[in-house]
N, C-alpha and C positions, 0 to 999 in steps of 0.2 A: 128218523127218530130210532127205530128200532136198532140201525147199524149204530149209531152215536150209542146207545143205551148198551149195545153188547163190545162197544171197543173200552168203555169206562168200567164196564163189569171185566173186561178180561184184565186190563190195567190194574185195577184193587187186587183181582187175585193174585196177581204177579207180585206185586208190592207185599200184599201179605205174607205170602210164602218166602222171600225175601226177608221179611221180617222174622218171622218164625225162624228160618234157619240160622240168621242172624244169634238171634236171643239164644237158641238152640248150642250154638257155636260159644258164645260168651258163658252160658252154663257148663261146658264141658270144661271149659279153659279153667275157670274158676272151681269147679270139681276137682281135675286136674293138680292146682296149684296147691289146694287143701290137701288132697293126701299126699303130695311132694313135701309139705310141711311137714306133716303128720309123721312122714319117713324121717327126715332130717334131724325132725328133734325126738324121734324115738329108737334111734338108731347111729345115725351120724354124728349127732350133737353130743351125745357121751363118749362117742371114741375120740372126737376133738376135744373134749374137754380133758379126757384121759391122758392126750398127748402133752397137752399146756401144762398139766399137774407133772408129767414125768420130766417135762423139760425145766419148768421151775424149779423142781426140787433137784437138778442135776444129776438125771439119771440117765438124759440124753443131752451130750455137749456137757460141757467144762463150768465152772461155777468162776466167772471172771468178774475183774472188778469195773463197773459201768458208771460212767461220771461224765456229767453236763457241765460246763464253766460257759459262762457268758463273760465276757469281757471289752473293755473299750481299748481303742488304739487309734492315736490320728483321729479323735472325735467322728469316730466309727463303732457301731456296737457290734460284735460279734459272738458266736457259739460256736463250741468246739466240743463236738463227740467223742470222747476217750472209751475206747474199751482194751483191758491190760490183762494178759494173763499168766500166770506165774509155775513155774518149775521148780521143786524144793529137791533136795538130796540131804537126808539125816547125814549120813557119811562123812559128807565134806562141809556139810553145814554152808551150803549156799544155797542161795536162791536167783535163779535167773527169769526175769519180766519181759515178756514180747507185747509189743505194741498190735494189737491186733485192727483198731479204726482210731483215726484215719488207716485206710488201707495202703498197703505197699502199692496198687494200681492208681491210688490219687495222688500220690507224691510223684508218680510216673507222668500223670497228665492229671495235673489238678485244676479244679474247679469250683468255684466257689458258691454256692447256690443262694438264693433268698429265701429265707424261712415263710414256710407255710404258715399262715394263723390257724387255720381250721381244715380239718381233714373231713369236709363234709359231703352231701349230695353233691352241690354246685362244684366242688372242686375236682370232683373223680368224673364229673359230666364234662368239663372243659377239658380233662385229659384225654378223655376219650373222642370226643366230637367235636373241640375246640379246633379252632383256626390253627393249621400248621405252620406257623413262620418259624424258618431256620436262616443261618448265615448264607446257606445257599441262593435263598431266595433273594437277598439283599443283593448278594455279588452279582447274582444275574441281572438285577436291575439296572446296578451301577455300569454292569459291563456294557449292555445294551445300549445306555445312556453316551457312553464313551464312543461305541461305534458309529454313532448317527450324529456327532459333533459335541457330544456334552450338553445335552440340554439340562434344566433340573430335575432330578429324579421325583416323581411323586409316590411318597410312600403312604400305605393306609395307616389308619389310626392303630391297629395290631403291630405293624412294621415299625411305627416311630416307637412304641411301647418296648419292642424287643430290641431296638439300637440302643434306647437309655437304660436296658437291665445290660446290655452286652458291652457300652462304655464303663459302667458301675462294676460289670465283673471283672474288667481288666482292671481298673483302679485299686479293687478290694487286693485281688491278687497279688500286685506289687507291692499292695502295704504289707501282707500277710507273708508272703514269699521267704523272705528272708527267718522268719520264724519256725520254718518247718524245719521237722525231722529229717535229718541226712536218712537217705535210704540205707546206707552202709549200718545205722546206728540204731535199726528196730528192734535190736535186740542185746539186752545188755544185764550186766551181773549187776547185784547190790550188795555192797561191803557192810561189815559188821552184822552178822545175821546169825541167829540163833534158832535152829530149827530141832522142834520137836516131832514132829508128822508134818502130813501135807494140808492138817487143817489147823496146826497149832505152831507159828513161828513168828520171827518180828525181826525187823533188819534196821538200824539207825541209821538211816541212809535216805536221801531224797529221789524218788523216781524223775529221771530226766523230761518224761512226756506231760507233765500236767502243769497247768500255769499258775497254779496256787502255790504255795510254799507248805513244806512240813519238814519234820525231825526224825519220822519213825515210819513205819508203812508194816503191816502184819496181817496173820489172822490168826483169831481166837475162838475154838470151840465153832469153825466154820462161819466166821462172822468177820468183816473187816474191820481193823483198826487204823485211825489214821488222824493226826493231830492237822487237817488241813487247814490253812487258813488264806483267805482269799486277796487280792492285792488290793491297795487303797482306791475304790472310787465305786461312786454311788450306782453303774451301771454294772457292777462285778457281783456274779451270784453262781452256787453250783447246786447240784443235787446229785446226789448217789442214788443208784438203782438198785433195789432190792429184788424187782420184779422184772425178768428180761422181757416179757411182755408188754410193760408201759415204756420199757428203754424201745423197744422196737418201733412202736406207733412214734415216738419222740424223734427216734433217727429218719423215720419217715418223713418228717417235716422238716429235718435241719440236713442229714446226710451227714458227711464227715465234718465240712465247716458249712458256717450260712451266715450271711449277712442278715443283721435285724433292721438296723436303721441309723441316720445319722443321731448325731445327740442334738444337732439343732432341731431337726424334725421332729426328734422325741420328745425335747422339750416344749414344742411347739403344741404337740397333740395333749400332753400332759396339762399344760398352763389353761387355767380357767378361762371362759369366754368372758370378755369386759362388754359389757353393756353401756352405750352411749346415751344420756337423756336430754334432751334440747328442750330448753323451757318454749313454751309456746308463748308468742308477747299476748298483752292483756288487751 
């Protein structure tokens, strides 16, 4: 009995020590996180806010025209993120516009992303730790099947989802490719311009990079002026961004071009659900 009591006493002491050390570790970890947050809020936070303000007020980088355009083509809904920079010359009364986004690298190797609905915790977690499926894993399975006599390839649910997206990407690219700006025309000169300064100018001309129509574009007191008109479609809309930070977040969800939905699926999701009532027999 004494040996048994001693054994339980030793086990209890060991467990108590382990629990004590664990609680101590948790306490120290929470204390460390607390002081880290205090440091970030006290020192790093104001610096980040200052940099963002300088960036927004164009002390860092140029002030460009930022516009998101949603449009419909071939019964599919897409979004295009366009960024334009302007160079003005008072002496020559000229304005040069450069297409900054979509980027040159995009036109060299285009890819139509699928728009991200929400950039929440689940999205970032899936990007960091989600299943990594690529066309290489699909090709490897298909090649193995060919080597051993072409038995049916068994795909995982993630691989099936990837194949659907890959097929949709190819179809979307085929639809949009003819409307891409040629790489040789990413820099154009506007006509009929009146230039007073870098901040005050106007051109009675159309920018070829926008999908919507307009008859003039300019800047007045560092504010953009344009008579932009959308194409006639219920799925067409646009947004001009005054805040670069909001533009940055929207571009993370879409990149240069992105696919939103098919018109058929969009209408199906928006249609009210119809309930069927069955009359019970008396």
